[in-house]
C-alpha positions as CSV (number, residue, x, y, z in Angstrom):
1,M,-23.5,8.8,-62.9
2,F,-26.0,11.6,-62.5
3,Q,-27.0,10.4,-59.1
4,K,-23.4,10.3,-57.9
5,T,-22.8,13.8,-59.3
6,L,-25.8,15.0,-57.4
7,M,-24.6,13.4,-54.2
8,F,-21.2,15.1,-54.6
9,I,-22.9,18.5,-55.2
10,N,-25.1,18.0,-52.1
11,S,-22.0,17.1,-50.0
12,T,-20.2,20.4,-50.7
13,G,-19.9,23.1,-48.2
14,V,-21.4,25.6,-50.6
15,M,-24.7,23.7,-50.8
16,N,-24.9,23.4,-47.0
17,M,-24.0,27.0,-46.2
18,T,-26.4,28.9,-44.0
19,I,-26.6,32.6,-43.0
20,G,-25.2,31.7,-39.6
21,H,-22.2,30.0,-41.2
22,G,-21.7,33.1,-43.3
23,V,-21.8,35.4,-40.3
24,M,-19.3,33.4,-38.4
25,L,-17.0,33.2,-41.4
26,C,-17.1,37.0,-41.6
27,I,-16.2,37.2,-37.8
28,S,-13.4,34.8,-38.3
29,L,-12.0,36.9,-41.1
30,L,-12.3,40.0,-38.9
31,L,-10.2,38.2,-36.2
32,L,-7.6,37.3,-38.8
33,Y,-7.5,40.9,-40.0
34,L,-7.1,42.3,-36.4
35,G,-4.4,39.7,-35.7
36,I,-2.4,40.1,-39.0
37,K,-3.0,43.7,-40.1
38,K,-3.5,45.4,-36.8
39,K,-1.2,43.1,-34.8
40,F,-3.7,42.7,-31.9
41,E,-2.3,39.7,-30.1
42,P,-1.6,37.8,-33.3
43,L,-0.4,34.7,-31.5
44,L,-3.9,34.3,-30.2
45,L,-6.2,35.9,-32.8
46,V,-4.6,34.2,-35.8
47,P,-5.2,30.6,-34.6
48,I,-8.5,31.4,-33.0
49,G,-9.8,33.1,-36.2
50,F,-8.5,30.3,-38.4
51,G,-10.1,27.7,-36.1
52,M,-13.4,29.5,-36.3
53,M,-13.2,29.6,-40.0
54,L,-12.5,25.9,-40.2
55,S,-15.4,24.9,-38.0
56,N,-17.9,27.1,-39.8
57,I,-17.2,25.5,-43.2
58,P,-20.0,23.0,-43.5
59,M,-19.5,19.3,-43.9
60,N,-15.8,19.1,-43.1
61,G,-16.3,17.2,-39.9
62,L,-13.2,18.6,-38.1
63,M,-15.2,19.0,-34.8
64,A,-17.3,15.9,-35.3
65,A,-17.4,13.5,-32.3
66,P,-16.8,9.8,-32.9
67,I,-19.8,7.6,-33.4
68,L,-20.0,4.6,-31.1
69,E,-21.9,1.4,-31.6
70,I,-22.8,-0.8,-28.8
71,G,-23.0,-4.5,-29.5
72,E,-24.0,-7.4,-27.4
73,N,-20.6,-7.9,-25.9
74,S,-18.6,-4.8,-26.6
75,M,-18.7,-1.2,-27.7
76,H,-16.6,0.0,-30.7
77,V,-16.1,3.1,-32.8
78,S,-17.9,2.9,-36.1
79,K,-16.7,6.3,-37.2
80,I,-13.7,8.3,-35.8
81,G,-14.1,11.9,-34.9
82,G,-12.6,14.9,-36.5
83,L,-9.0,16.2,-35.8
84,L,-10.0,19.3,-33.9
85,Y,-12.4,17.2,-31.8
86,Y,-9.5,15.3,-30.4
87,L,-7.3,18.3,-29.9
88,F,-10.2,20.0,-28.1
89,Q,-10.0,17.4,-25.4
90,G,-7.0,19.3,-24.1
91,D,-9.3,22.3,-23.4
92,E,-12.3,20.3,-22.2
93,L,-10.2,18.1,-19.8
94,G,-8.3,21.2,-18.4
95,I,-4.9,20.1,-19.8
96,F,-3.8,23.0,-22.0
97,P,-4.4,25.9,-19.6
98,P,-2.0,24.7,-16.9
99,L,0.6,24.0,-19.5
100,I,0.2,27.5,-20.8
101,F,0.6,28.7,-17.2
102,M,3.9,26.8,-16.9
103,G,5.2,28.6,-20.0
104,I,4.0,32.0,-18.6
105,G,5.8,31.3,-15.4
106,A,9.0,30.4,-17.3
107,M,8.8,33.8,-19.1
108,T,7.8,35.9,-16.2
109,D,10.1,38.0,-13.9
110,F,8.4,38.3,-10.5
111,G,11.2,40.7,-9.5
112,P,9.0,43.9,-9.7
113,L,6.4,42.2,-7.5
114,I,9.0,41.1,-5.0
115,A,10.6,44.6,-4.9
116,N,7.2,46.2,-4.4
117,P,4.9,43.8,-2.5
118,K,2.1,46.5,-2.4
119,S,1.6,45.6,-6.0
120,L,-0.3,42.5,-4.8
121,L,-3.1,44.9,-3.6
122,L,-3.5,46.3,-7.1
123,G,-3.6,42.8,-8.6
124,A,-6.2,41.9,-6.1
125,A,-8.3,45.0,-6.7
126,A,-8.5,44.3,-10.4
127,Q,-10.2,41.0,-9.6
128,F,-13.2,42.9,-8.3
129,G,-14.6,42.9,-11.8
130,I,-14.8,39.1,-11.6
131,F,-17.0,39.0,-8.5
132,A,-19.1,42.1,-9.4
133,T,-20.0,40.5,-12.8
134,F,-20.6,37.1,-11.1
135,I,-23.3,38.8,-9.0
136,G,-24.7,40.6,-12.1
137,A,-24.9,37.3,-14.0
138,L,-26.9,35.7,-11.2
139,F,-29.4,38.5,-11.4
140,L,-29.8,37.9,-15.2
141,G,-30.7,34.2,-14.6
142,F,-27.5,32.4,-15.1
143,T,-26.7,29.5,-12.7
144,Y,-23.9,29.8,-10.1
145,P,-21.4,27.8,-12.2
146,E,-22.3,29.7,-15.4
147,A,-22.0,33.1,-13.6
148,A,-18.6,32.1,-12.2
149,S,-17.5,31.1,-15.8
150,I,-18.7,34.5,-17.1
151,G,-17.2,36.6,-14.2
152,I,-13.7,35.1,-14.6
153,I,-13.5,36.9,-18.1
154,G,-12.9,40.0,-16.0
155,G,-9.5,38.8,-15.2
156,A,-8.5,39.0,-18.9
157,D,-6.9,35.6,-18.6
158,G,-7.8,33.2,-21.4
159,P,-6.2,30.0,-19.9
160,T,-7.9,30.6,-16.6
161,T,-11.2,31.3,-18.3
162,I,-11.0,28.1,-20.3
163,Y,-9.9,26.0,-17.2
164,L,-12.8,27.3,-15.0
165,A,-15.4,27.0,-17.7
166,S,-14.3,23.4,-18.5
167,M,-14.7,22.5,-14.9
168,L,-17.9,24.3,-14.1
169,A,-19.9,25.0,-17.3
170,P,-18.4,23.1,-20.3
171,H,-21.4,24.1,-22.5
172,M,-20.2,27.8,-22.1
173,L,-16.5,27.0,-22.8
174,A,-16.6,28.3,-26.4
175,T,-18.3,31.6,-25.7
176,T,-16.4,32.5,-22.6
177,A,-13.0,31.6,-24.1
178,V,-13.6,33.6,-27.3
179,A,-14.8,36.6,-25.2
180,A,-11.7,36.4,-22.9
181,Y,-9.2,36.2,-25.7
182,S,-11.0,38.9,-27.7
183,Y,-10.8,41.3,-24.8
184,M,-7.2,40.4,-24.1
185,A,-6.4,41.3,-27.7
186,L,-8.3,44.6,-27.3
187,V,-6.6,45.7,-24.1
188,P,-4.9,48.7,-25.9
189,I,-8.3,49.9,-27.1
190,I,-10.5,49.2,-24.0
191,Q,-8.2,50.3,-21.2
192,P,-6.8,53.8,-22.1
193,P,-10.2,55.6,-22.1
194,I,-11.0,54.2,-18.6
195,M,-7.5,55.1,-17.4
196,R,-7.8,58.7,-18.6
197,L,-11.4,59.1,-17.3
198,L,-10.4,58.1,-13.8
199,T,-7.1,60.1,-13.5
200,T,-6.0,63.7,-13.7
201,K,-3.2,64.9,-16.0
202,A,-1.0,65.6,-13.0
203,E,-1.5,62.0,-11.7
204,R,-0.6,60.5,-15.1
205,Q,2.6,62.5,-15.1
206,I,3.9,61.2,-11.7
207,V,7.4,59.7,-12.0
208,M,7.9,56.7,-9.7
209,E,11.2,55.9,-7.9
210,Q,13.3,53.1,-9.3
211,L,12.6,49.7,-7.8
212,R,15.2,48.1,-5.5
213,P,17.3,45.2,-6.8
214,V,16.0,41.8,-6.1
215,S,18.4,39.0,-5.1
216,K,18.6,35.6,-6.8
217,Q,17.7,33.9,-3.5
218,E,14.5,35.9,-3.3
219,K,13.5,35.0,-6.8
220,I,14.1,31.3,-6.0
221,L,12.2,31.3,-2.7
222,F,9.2,33.3,-4.1
223,P,7.6,30.5,-6.3
224,I,8.2,27.9,-3.6
225,G,6.7,30.1,-0.9
226,V,3.7,31.2,-3.0
227,T,3.0,27.6,-3.9
228,L,3.0,26.5,-0.3
229,L,1.0,29.4,1.0
230,I,-1.7,29.5,-1.6
231,L,-2.2,25.8,-2.1
232,M,-2.3,25.0,1.6
233,L,-5.3,27.5,1.8
234,L,-6.8,26.8,-1.6
235,P,-6.0,23.3,-3.0
236,A,-8.4,23.9,-5.9
237,A,-6.0,26.4,-7.4
238,S,-3.2,23.7,-7.6
239,P,-3.2,23.1,-11.4
240,L,-2.9,26.8,-12.3
241,I,-0.8,28.1,-9.5
242,G,1.3,25.0,-9.3
243,M,2.3,25.0,-13.0
244,L,2.8,28.8,-13.0
245,M,5.2,28.6,-10.1
246,L,7.0,25.5,-11.5
247,G,7.7,27.4,-14.7
248,N,9.0,30.3,-12.8
249,L,11.2,28.1,-10.6
250,L,12.7,26.5,-13.7
251,K,13.6,30.0,-14.9
252,E,15.1,31.3,-11.7
253,C,16.9,28.3,-10.1
254,G,19.7,28.4,-12.7
255,V,20.1,24.6,-13.0
256,T,17.3,23.7,-15.4
257,E,18.2,25.7,-18.4
258,R,17.0,23.1,-21.0
259,L,13.7,22.7,-19.2
260,K,13.2,26.5,-19.0
261,E,13.9,26.9,-22.7
262,T,11.4,24.2,-23.6
263,A,8.7,25.6,-21.3
264,Q,9.1,29.2,-22.5
265,N,9.5,28.4,-26.2
266,A,8.6,25.1,-27.8
267,L,6.0,23.9,-25.2
268,I,4.0,27.1,-24.8
269,N,4.1,27.7,-28.6
270,I,2.8,24.2,-29.4
271,V,0.0,24.4,-26.8
272,T,-0.9,28.0,-27.8
273,I,-1.5,26.7,-31.4
274,F,-3.6,23.8,-30.2
275,L,-5.6,25.9,-27.7
276,G,-6.2,28.8,-30.0
277,I,-7.4,26.7,-33.0
278,T,-9.7,24.6,-30.9
279,V,-11.1,27.6,-29.0
280,G,-11.9,29.1,-32.3
281,A,-13.4,25.9,-33.6
282,T,-15.9,25.7,-30.8
283,A,-17.4,29.1,-32.0
284,T,-19.8,27.6,-34.5
285,A,-22.9,29.3,-35.8
286,E,-25.1,27.0,-33.7
287,S,-23.3,27.8,-30.4
288,A,-22.4,31.5,-30.9
289,L,-25.3,33.2,-32.6
290,N,-27.9,33.5,-29.8
291,F,-28.9,36.0,-27.2
292,K,-27.2,34.1,-24.4
293,T,-23.9,34.4,-26.2
294,L,-24.5,38.1,-26.7
295,G,-25.2,38.5,-23.0
296,V,-21.9,36.7,-22.1
297,M,-20.0,39.0,-24.4
298,V,-21.6,42.1,-22.8
299,L,-21.0,40.9,-19.3
300,G,-17.4,40.0,-20.2
301,I,-16.5,43.5,-21.3
302,I,-18.3,44.9,-18.2
303,A,-16.2,42.6,-16.0
304,F,-13.0,43.6,-17.7
305,S,-13.9,47.3,-17.5
306,I,-14.7,47.1,-13.8
307,G,-11.4,45.2,-13.2
308,T,-9.5,48.0,-14.9
309,A,-11.3,50.7,-13.1
310,S,-11.0,49.2,-9.6
311,G,-7.3,48.8,-10.1
312,V,-6.9,52.4,-11.1
313,I,-9.1,53.6,-8.2
314,L,-7.1,51.7,-5.6
315,A,-3.8,53.0,-7.1
316,K,-5.2,56.5,-6.7
317,I,-6.0,55.8,-3.0
318,M,-2.4,54.4,-2.6
319,N,-1.0,57.5,-4.2
320,K,-2.8,59.7,-1.7
321,I,-1.6,57.6,1.2
322,S,2.0,57.6,-0.1
323,G,2.1,61.3,-0.6
324,G,2.0,61.3,-4.4
325,K,4.6,58.6,-5.1
326,I,2.5,56.2,-7.1
327,N,1.2,56.8,-10.6
328,P,-2.4,55.5,-10.7
329,L,-1.9,54.3,-14.3
330,I,-0.1,51.2,-13.0
331,G,-3.4,50.1,-11.3
332,S,-4.9,49.2,-14.7
333,A,-2.2,46.5,-15.1
334,G,-3.7,44.5,-12.3
335,V,-5.7,42.5,-14.8
336,S,-4.0,39.3,-16.0
337,A,-3.2,40.2,-19.6
338,V,0.6,39.8,-19.4
339,P,2.5,41.8,-20.5
340,M,0.0,43.8,-22.7
341,A,-1.7,45.6,-19.7
342,A,1.7,46.7,-18.4
343,R,2.7,48.0,-21.8
344,V,-0.6,50.0,-22.0
345,S,0.3,51.7,-18.7
346,Q,3.7,52.6,-20.1
347,V,2.3,53.9,-23.3
348,V,-0.4,56.1,-21.7
349,G,2.1,57.4,-19.2
350,Q,4.6,58.4,-21.9
351,Q,1.9,60.1,-23.9
352,E,1.7,62.5,-20.9
353,R,5.4,62.7,-20.2
354,S,8.0,61.3,-22.6
355,D,10.6,60.6,-19.9
356,N,8.2,58.6,-17.7
357,F,9.0,54.9,-17.6
358,L,6.3,52.9,-15.9
359,L,6.7,49.5,-17.4
360,M,8.6,47.8,-14.6
361,H,6.4,49.4,-12.0
362,A,3.3,48.1,-13.9
363,M,4.7,44.6,-14.2
364,G,4.3,44.2,-10.4
365,P,0.5,44.5,-10.5
366,N,0.4,42.7,-13.9
367,V,2.0,39.5,-12.6
368,A,0.0,39.9,-9.3
369,G,-3.1,39.8,-11.6
370,V,-2.0,36.5,-13.0
371,I,-1.8,35.0,-9.5
372,G,-5.0,36.8,-8.5
373,S,-7.1,35.4,-11.4
374,A,-5.9,31.9,-10.7
375,V,-6.8,32.3,-7.0
376,A,-10.2,33.7,-7.9
377,A,-10.7,30.6,-10.2
378,G,-9.7,28.4,-7.3
379,V,-12.2,30.1,-5.0
380,M,-15.0,29.6,-7.6
381,L,-14.0,25.9,-8.0
382,S,-14.0,25.3,-4.2
383,I,-17.4,26.8,-3.8
384,F,-19.2,25.6,-7.0
385,G,-17.1,22.7,-8.3
């Protein structure tokens, strides 16, 4: 009886707790606090923080891989894996990110982008942070696939980051995913200082003209045309661009109401739960608490900051060329954090002038950024995949 009691005590999480586990549990509680109390992207941070908490409680086996035994004639599983291990296959095999993109497409109105095609340039400019950080990561000794997986964080697009890392550098999936989602959640904190630093008060007060109405026919043709154009040139981007545009076509065609409702509600909510909790679960003490992870986090925020700054700078140039008709604040929305980045442009603009409404103007670069980050991922996959 004493021996069994001792075995039970030794099998508890308390007895197997390390300092690393304690640190990661504190980080998970911080993410939960930011998501619940501060309302920073709660749909992301709550499942990520809870998943991180679960995986850093010792001895629960939720992320344990199955144990295989090979006999003379066959191979069989002697011990099944943990629940989160199997759910994580949706991340590792690149299944969840395209499904998320379908839901995003079903919720996204590309009207502002169609009404103002110049917004594509701002979305493209914001991707400069991806390639600048890619080069910086190479100088720091990361391999080409690793550098690509780090650079894509600059797009502020969690699903794209997960997809690219799963294809190029699976061992970095946890770190890059947590970094991408963390910076997405912190968009309202990271972007405004950069936006104010690079613009004058007069520029921030610019009121833009109302966008032209976009016809239903244009909205239907847009996802079809974009799919044909991009995927003919860049087939590697098919999973992300294809699902994004399929979701948008379901929204705009008017004859698939049930499919649209499923894609933009039930499907994306279910996949977000699975993706969030498994991304958090990969951030264990063993994988996260090292200098390489710290380097990824630092490079990630540099990538995101450069992307924000390059979008604002190009918007300033476009403002000069247009004779003062473009508010440079909308350039920061070129990163792919939809619709948070566009809301930040609106909030900063209204802080300078209460009657200034930039949201719809900022949505053009914002949805262009979604396309841009997927294209950037396709380029990386084509070269290094």
